C-alpha positions as CSV (number, residue, x, y, z in Angstrom):
1,M,2.3,30.0,-39.8
2,T,-0.2,31.6,-37.5
3,Y,-2.8,28.9,-37.8
4,I,-0.1,26.2,-37.4
5,V,0.9,27.7,-34.0
6,L,-2.7,28.0,-33.0
7,I,-3.4,24.3,-33.8
8,V,-0.3,23.1,-32.0
9,A,-1.2,25.3,-29.0
10,A,-4.7,23.8,-28.8
11,L,-3.3,20.3,-28.9
12,T,-0.7,21.1,-26.3
13,L,-3.5,22.6,-24.1
14,L,-5.4,19.3,-24.3
15,L,-2.3,17.3,-23.3
16,A,-1.7,19.7,-20.4
17,W,-5.3,19.3,-19.2
18,W,-4.8,15.5,-19.1
19,R,-2.0,16.1,-16.7
20,W,-4.1,18.3,-14.4
21,R,-6.8,15.6,-14.3
22,D,-4.5,13.9,-11.7
23,F,-5.5,16.7,-9.4
24,Y,-9.2,17.1,-10.4
25,E,-10.5,13.6,-10.1
26,P,-9.3,12.8,-6.6
27,A,-10.4,16.2,-5.3
28,Y,-13.9,15.7,-6.9
29,L,-14.4,12.3,-5.4
30,L,-13.0,13.3,-2.0
31,R,-15.3,16.3,-1.8
32,R,-18.3,14.2,-2.7
33,E,-17.4,11.7,0.0
34,Q,-17.0,14.4,2.6
35,Q,-20.4,15.8,1.7
36,E,-22.0,12.3,2.0
37,Q,-20.2,11.4,5.2
38,P,-19.1,14.5,7.1
39,E,-16.6,13.8,9.9
40,S,-15.0,15.9,12.6
41,E,-12.9,15.5,15.7
42,T,-15.7,16.3,18.0
43,Q,-18.1,13.8,16.5
44,P,-18.4,10.5,18.3
45,L,-16.3,7.9,16.6
46,Y,-18.9,5.3,15.7
47,E,-22.0,7.5,15.6
48,G,-24.7,5.8,13.5
49,D,-22.3,3.1,12.4
50,D,-22.8,0.0,14.6
51,M,-21.4,-2.3,11.9
52,L,-18.1,-0.4,11.9
53,R,-18.0,-0.5,15.7
54,H,-18.5,-4.3,15.6
55,Y,-15.9,-4.8,12.9
56,N,-13.2,-2.7,14.7
57,K,-14.0,-4.4,18.0
58,H,-13.0,-7.8,16.6
59,L,-10.1,-6.5,14.6
60,Q,-6.5,-6.9,15.7
61,L,-3.8,-4.7,14.3
62,S,0.0,-4.4,14.6
63,V,1.8,-1.1,14.1
64,V,5.4,-1.5,13.0
65,V,7.8,1.3,13.7
66,P,11.4,0.8,12.3
67,A,13.7,3.2,14.2
68,C,17.4,3.9,13.5
69,N,18.9,6.0,16.2
70,Q,15.7,8.1,16.4
71,A,15.0,8.2,20.1
72,A,13.9,11.8,20.0
73,E,11.2,11.1,17.4
74,L,10.1,8.0,19.3
75,R,9.5,10.1,22.4
76,T,6.9,12.1,20.5
77,L,5.3,9.3,18.5
78,I,4.9,6.4,20.9
79,P,2.8,8.2,23.6
80,V,0.4,9.6,21.0
81,L,0.2,6.2,19.3
82,M,-0.7,4.5,22.6
83,Q,-3.6,7.0,23.1
84,Q,-5.4,6.0,19.9
85,Q,-9.1,5.5,20.2
86,F,-9.6,2.0,18.9
87,E,-12.3,-0.6,19.9
88,G,-10.2,-3.6,19.0
89,K,-6.8,-4.8,20.1
90,F,-3.6,-3.4,18.7
91,E,0.1,-3.8,19.4
92,V,3.0,-1.5,18.6
93,I,6.3,-3.2,17.5
94,V,9.4,-1.0,17.5
95,V,12.3,-2.4,15.6
96,N,15.6,-0.9,16.8
97,A,17.9,-0.7,13.7
98,G,20.5,1.5,15.4
99,H,22.8,1.2,18.4
100,A,24.1,4.7,18.8
101,D,21.5,6.3,21.1
102,D,19.3,5.5,24.1
103,T,16.4,3.9,22.1
104,E,16.8,0.5,23.9
105,M,16.7,2.2,27.3
106,L,13.5,4.1,26.3
107,L,11.9,0.9,25.1
108,E,12.6,-0.9,28.4
109,Q,11.0,2.0,30.3
110,W,7.9,2.0,28.0
111,R,7.4,-1.7,28.2
112,E,6.6,-1.3,31.9
113,V,4.0,1.4,31.1
114,Y,2.4,0.1,27.9
115,P,1.6,-3.7,27.9
116,N,0.9,-3.7,24.2
117,L,4.4,-2.4,23.3
118,R,6.8,-4.9,21.9
119,S,10.3,-4.5,20.5
120,T,13.0,-6.3,18.7
121,A,16.4,-5.3,17.3
122,I,18.6,-5.8,14.3
123,P,21.9,-7.4,15.1
124,S,24.9,-5.0,14.8
125,T,26.6,-7.6,12.6
126,A,24.0,-7.1,9.8
127,R,25.9,-5.9,6.7
128,Y,24.2,-6.9,3.4
129,I,20.6,-5.7,3.8
130,A,19.5,-2.1,4.1
131,P,18.6,-1.5,7.8
132,R,15.1,-0.2,7.0
133,K,14.2,-3.1,4.8
134,L,15.4,-5.6,7.5
135,A,13.6,-3.6,10.3
136,I,10.3,-3.6,8.5
137,T,10.6,-7.3,7.6
138,L,11.4,-8.3,11.2
139,G,8.5,-6.2,12.5
140,I,6.0,-7.8,10.1
141,R,7.3,-11.3,10.9
142,A,6.9,-10.6,14.6
143,A,3.4,-9.2,14.2
144,R,0.6,-11.3,15.9
145,S,-2.1,-10.0,13.6
146,E,-2.8,-10.3,9.9
147,W,-2.7,-6.6,9.3
148,A,0.6,-4.6,9.8
149,L,0.5,-0.8,9.7
150,V,3.9,0.8,9.0
151,L,4.9,4.2,10.5
152,H,8.4,5.6,10.7
153,P,9.4,7.5,13.9
154,G,9.2,10.9,12.1
155,C,5.4,10.6,11.6
156,V,3.2,13.0,13.4
157,L,-0.4,11.8,14.3
158,H,-2.7,14.8,14.4
159,S,-5.8,12.8,15.4
160,A,-6.6,10.2,18.1
161,K,-8.9,8.6,15.6
162,W,-6.3,7.8,13.0
163,L,-6.1,4.1,13.8
164,S,-9.9,3.6,13.8
165,R,-10.3,5.5,10.6
166,F,-7.6,3.4,9.0
167,A,-9.2,0.2,10.2
168,R,-12.4,0.8,8.2
169,Y,-10.4,0.3,5.0
170,L,-8.8,-2.9,6.0
171,T,-11.3,-5.2,4.4
172,D,-11.1,-8.8,3.2
173,D,-10.8,-7.8,-0.4
174,C,-7.6,-5.7,0.1
175,D,-3.9,-6.6,0.6
176,Y,-2.5,-3.1,0.8
177,V,-3.9,0.2,1.9
178,A,-2.0,3.5,1.7
179,G,-3.0,6.6,3.6
180,Y,-2.1,10.2,2.9
181,I,1.2,11.5,4.3
182,N,2.8,14.9,3.8
183,Y,5.1,17.3,5.5
184,D,3.9,19.7,8.1
185,D,3.9,23.2,6.9
186,D,6.4,25.5,8.7
187,G,5.7,28.5,6.4
188,T,9.0,28.4,4.5
189,L,9.4,28.4,0.7
190,L,11.1,25.0,1.0
191,A,8.1,23.6,2.8
192,R,5.8,24.9,0.0
193,R,7.8,23.2,-2.7
194,A,8.2,19.9,-0.7
195,I,4.5,19.7,0.2
196,Y,3.4,20.4,-3.4
197,E,5.7,17.8,-4.8
198,R,4.6,15.1,-2.4
199,L,1.0,16.0,-2.9
200,R,1.3,15.8,-6.6
201,R,3.2,12.5,-6.4
202,Q,0.5,10.9,-4.3
203,Q,-2.4,12.2,-6.4
204,T,-0.6,10.9,-9.5
205,R,-0.2,7.5,-7.8
206,W,-3.9,7.6,-6.9
207,R,-5.0,8.2,-10.5
208,A,-2.6,5.5,-11.8
209,W,-4.1,3.0,-9.3
210,R,-7.6,4.0,-10.6
211,N,-6.3,3.1,-14.1
212,G,-5.0,-0.3,-12.9
213,V,-1.3,0.7,-12.6
214,L,0.6,0.6,-9.3
215,T,3.4,3.1,-9.5
216,G,4.6,2.8,-5.9
217,G,3.8,3.9,-2.4
218,E,5.1,6.2,0.3
219,A,7.6,5.1,3.0
220,G,5.0,5.4,5.8
221,N,1.3,5.4,6.8
222,Y,0.4,2.2,4.9
223,A,-1.0,-1.2,5.9
224,L,-0.4,-4.6,4.3
225,R,-1.4,-8.2,5.0
226,K,1.3,-10.2,6.6
227,S,0.4,-13.3,4.6
228,W,0.6,-11.4,1.3
229,F,4.0,-9.9,2.3
230,M,5.4,-13.2,3.3
231,Q,4.0,-15.0,0.2
232,H,6.0,-12.7,-2.0
233,Q,9.2,-12.9,0.2
234,G,8.9,-9.3,1.3
235,F,11.4,-7.0,-0.2
236,A,13.4,-9.7,-1.9
237,D,13.1,-7.9,-5.3
238,S,14.8,-4.7,-4.0
239,L,17.7,-6.1,-1.9
240,A,20.2,-4.7,-4.4
241,L,18.9,-1.2,-3.7
242,P,19.2,0.6,-0.3
243,F,15.8,2.3,-0.9
244,G,12.6,2.0,-2.9
245,E,11.3,-1.1,-1.1
246,E,7.6,-0.1,-1.1
247,D,7.6,1.0,-4.8
248,I,9.2,-2.2,-6.1
249,L,7.1,-4.5,-3.9
250,L,3.9,-2.9,-5.2
251,A,4.9,-2.7,-8.8
252,H,6.0,-6.3,-9.0
253,H,3.5,-8.1,-6.8
254,G,0.6,-5.7,-6.2
255,D,-2.8,-6.2,-7.7
256,A,-4.6,-2.9,-8.3
257,A,-8.0,-4.6,-7.6
258,R,-6.7,-5.6,-4.1
259,C,-5.0,-2.4,-3.2
260,R,-6.5,0.9,-2.1
261,F,-5.1,4.5,-2.0
262,V,-6.9,6.8,0.3
263,V,-5.9,10.4,-0.4
264,S,-8.0,11.9,2.4
265,P,-7.3,14.2,5.4
266,A,-9.0,11.6,7.6
267,L,-5.9,9.3,7.2
268,R,-3.4,12.2,7.0
269,V,-0.2,11.7,8.9
270,G,2.3,14.6,9.2
271,E,6.0,14.5,8.9
272,E,8.7,16.9,10.0
273,M,10.3,18.9,7.2
274,P,13.7,17.4,6.0
275,T,16.6,19.5,5.0
276,R,17.1,20.8,1.5
277,A,19.9,18.3,0.8
278,A,17.7,15.4,2.0
279,L,14.9,16.5,-0.3
280,A,17.2,16.7,-3.3
281,W,18.5,13.2,-2.6
282,Q,15.0,11.9,-2.4
283,R,14.4,13.0,-5.9
284,V,17.5,11.1,-7.0
285,E,16.3,8.0,-5.2
286,L,12.9,8.1,-6.9
287,A,14.6,8.5,-10.3
288,E,16.8,5.5,-9.6
289,T,13.9,3.4,-8.3
290,L,12.0,4.0,-11.5
291,R,14.8,2.3,-13.4
292,H,14.0,-1.0,-11.6
293,Q,10.2,-0.8,-12.1
294,P,8.2,-2.8,-14.8
295,W,7.6,-1.2,-18.2
296,R,4.0,-0.2,-17.4
297,V,5.2,2.0,-14.5
298,R,7.9,3.6,-16.6
299,L,5.5,4.1,-19.4
300,Y,3.1,5.9,-17.1
301,A,6.0,8.0,-15.7
302,W,6.9,9.0,-19.3
303,R,3.3,10.0,-19.9
304,N,3.4,12.3,-16.9
305,A,6.7,13.8,-18.1
306,L,5.3,14.4,-21.5
307,A,2.3,16.1,-20.1
308,T,4.5,18.3,-18.0
309,L,6.6,19.2,-21.0
310,S,3.4,20.2,-22.8
311,V,2.9,23.0,-20.3
312,V,6.4,24.3,-21.2
313,A,5.7,23.9,-24.9
314,L,2.5,25.8,-24.5
315,V,4.2,28.8,-22.8
316,A,7.0,28.7,-25.5
317,L,4.5,28.6,-28.3
318,V,2.6,31.6,-26.9
319,A,5.9,33.5,-26.5
320,V,6.9,32.7,-30.1
321,Y,3.5,33.8,-31.4
322,A,3.7,37.0,-29.4
323,A,7.2,37.8,-30.7
324,L,6.1,37.1,-34.3
325,R,3.1,39.3,-34.0
326,L,5.1,42.1,-32.5
327,W,7.7,41.9,-35.2
328,A,5.0,41.8,-38.0
329,D,3.2,44.8,-36.5
330,G,6.5,46.6,-36.1
331,Q,7.2,46.1,-39.7
332,A,3.8,47.3,-40.8
333,A,3.8,50.2,-38.2
334,T,0.2,49.3,-37.5
335,Y,-2.0,46.6,-36.0
336,T,-3.1,43.9,-38.5
337,L,-6.9,43.6,-38.1
338,Q,-7.0,40.4,-40.1
339,A,-5.1,38.6,-37.3
340,W,-7.4,39.5,-34.4
341,P,-9.2,36.1,-34.4
342,C,-5.9,34.3,-33.9
343,D,-4.8,36.8,-31.2
344,A,-8.1,36.4,-29.3
345,A,-7.9,32.6,-29.5
346,I,-4.3,32.5,-28.3
347,V,-5.2,34.8,-25.3
348,L,-8.2,32.7,-24.4
349,L,-6.3,29.4,-24.7
350,S,-3.5,30.7,-22.4
351,A,-6.0,32.1,-19.9
352,A,-8.0,28.9,-19.9
353,A,-4.9,26.8,-19.3
354,A,-3.8,28.9,-16.3
355,V,-7.2,29.3,-14.7
356,A,-8.1,25.6,-15.1
357,A,-4.8,24.5,-13.6
358,I,-4.9,26.9,-10.7
359,R,-8.6,26.2,-10.0
360,T,-8.1,22.4,-10.1
361,M,-5.2,22.5,-7.7
362,H,-7.0,24.9,-5.5
363,R,-9.9,22.4,-5.1
364,G,-7.5,19.6,-4.4
365,C,-5.8,21.5,-1.7
366,Q,-9.1,22.5,-0.1
367,A,-10.3,18.9,-0.1
368,L,-7.0,17.7,1.6
369,E,-6.9,20.8,4.0
370,E,-3.5,21.8,2.6
371,R,-2.2,25.3,1.9
372,E,-3.0,26.9,-1.5
373,F,-0.3,27.1,-4.1
374,T,-1.9,29.2,-6.9
375,L,0.8,30.7,-9.1
376,Y,3.6,28.7,-7.5
377,M,2.2,25.7,-9.3
378,C,2.7,27.3,-12.7
379,W,6.3,28.2,-11.8
380,H,6.9,24.6,-10.7
381,A,5.5,23.2,-13.9
382,L,7.9,25.4,-15.9
383,W,10.9,24.5,-13.8
384,Q,10.2,20.8,-13.4
385,P,11.7,19.6,-16.8
386,W,15.0,21.4,-16.0
387,R,15.1,20.0,-12.5
388,S,14.5,16.5,-13.9
389,C,17.6,17.0,-16.1
390,F,19.7,17.9,-13.0
391,V,18.3,14.9,-11.1
392,A,19.2,12.6,-14.0
393,L,22.7,14.0,-14.1
394,R,23.2,13.5,-10.4
395,R,21.8,10.0,-10.6
396,W,24.3,9.2,-13.3
397,M,27.2,10.6,-11.2
398,H,26.2,8.5,-8.2
399,R,25.2,5.3,-10.2
400,R,27.9,3.2,-8.4
401,D,26.5,4.2,-4.9
402,F,23.1,2.7,-5.5
403,V,23.9,-1.0,-5.7
404,R,24.7,-2.7,-2.4
405,R,27.3,-5.4,-2.1
406,A,26.3,-8.8,-3.2
407,L,25.5,-11.4,-0.6
408,P,28.3,-13.9,0.1
409,A,27.9,-17.3,-1.6
410,A,27.4,-19.0,1.7
411,L,24.4,-16.9,2.5
412,N,23.0,-17.4,-1.0
413,E,23.2,-21.1,-0.5
414,Q,21.3,-20.9,2.7
C-alpha cells in the first residue's frame, strides 16, 4: 500500500509539473528577450533601430474604442491615447453604443481638438446583436487602415510608447496580435485573486498558441487585420451569444502560424478592478463560451483541468499517507524504521512540488512586473476545482439567459 501511494504521488507530481510549465516557459523566453533587448521609458524610442523607425513611419493604424455609456472612462483614455509617441499616422475611432450619457457631447468637443479622432454610433433601434459586437464591427469597417487595434474605455495606458511597441509586431505574416492586459493592483485580496486568474489564463493561452491551438483572446489590447476580419464575416459565428466574440473568432478562423501572443510588460495595458459580482459572472461567461468552441480547444481545457486536479490529488495522497503512517505508528507505539525511505520520498516530493510551483510563478511575475503570489497560488490551486463546480452550476441555472433572440426572417433573407 505504501509503495502504491508513492508511485501514484510521483505520477501526480509529474502531471502537476506539466501544468506549471504554462508559467515557466513564457517567463523564461520573456526574461531572455529582456536581457537581449533591454528597454526602459527613458530610452529613446528608436535608438539603434533605424529599420523599425522606417517601418513605423510608413505604417497607418486605427484604434477602435467601443463605448457604451462610458463617458467617464473616455475622459481618461482619449487624452492619453492621443499623446502616444508614434512616427506613423494613426486614427482613433470611438463607437458610441449607448445613448444614456454625455458621450456624444464629449466626442463633438474632442473632434475640434484632435483631428485624428473619428466617431460613429449604433442606432438606438438595434435589437438583435450584442452592442459590443456591433460596435467593434462598425469600428473596424470604418477603419481607414489595414490594422485595427481594439481597446475598451476601461483600459489604462501606462506608457506613451504603447502604440509604437505594438506596431513592431504588426508584420506581414500576422493576422492577429494580442498584447498583455491585466487589472491594476489596488492592494485588496480581490485584486490579488483577479490578477492571478487573468495572468494564468493569458499564459495558458500563450502556451496553447505555441502548441498550435488557439483557445481565445482577451476583450481588449489586441490588433487584427481588417481584411482578415471581413473575410470571415467578423463575429458571425458568435451572434447567438452576447459575449465571447474574440474567443470564438480565433478558435474558428484563426491560424496559429499567423497569430502572435505577446505576454510582455512592454505591451501591458491596465484595467480598473471590477466588482466581485462582475468577476464571478466573467467566469460563467468563459465557461459558457467554451461550450461553443471546437473540440481541440475543449480538449486543451480538459487537459488543464486534469492538471489542476492533479495538484489536489497530490495533497490528498500525502494526507492519506500521513494518516496511515500515524495510525500504524500509533498501533505499534513506536516509529517503524523500515518505512523511512518512503517517508523521506513523500516529504521530498511534496516539498519539490511546492517549491517548483512557487518558484516558477515567482519568475513569471517578475518578468511581467506583477505582484508576487507565493503561497496564495497553492491555495488557489486547491480551491479551483470546487470553484469550477460552482461556476458550472451557475451556468446551468442561467442557461436560458445566454442565447439571444433569433433574427427575424426578413433580416435573415437580407
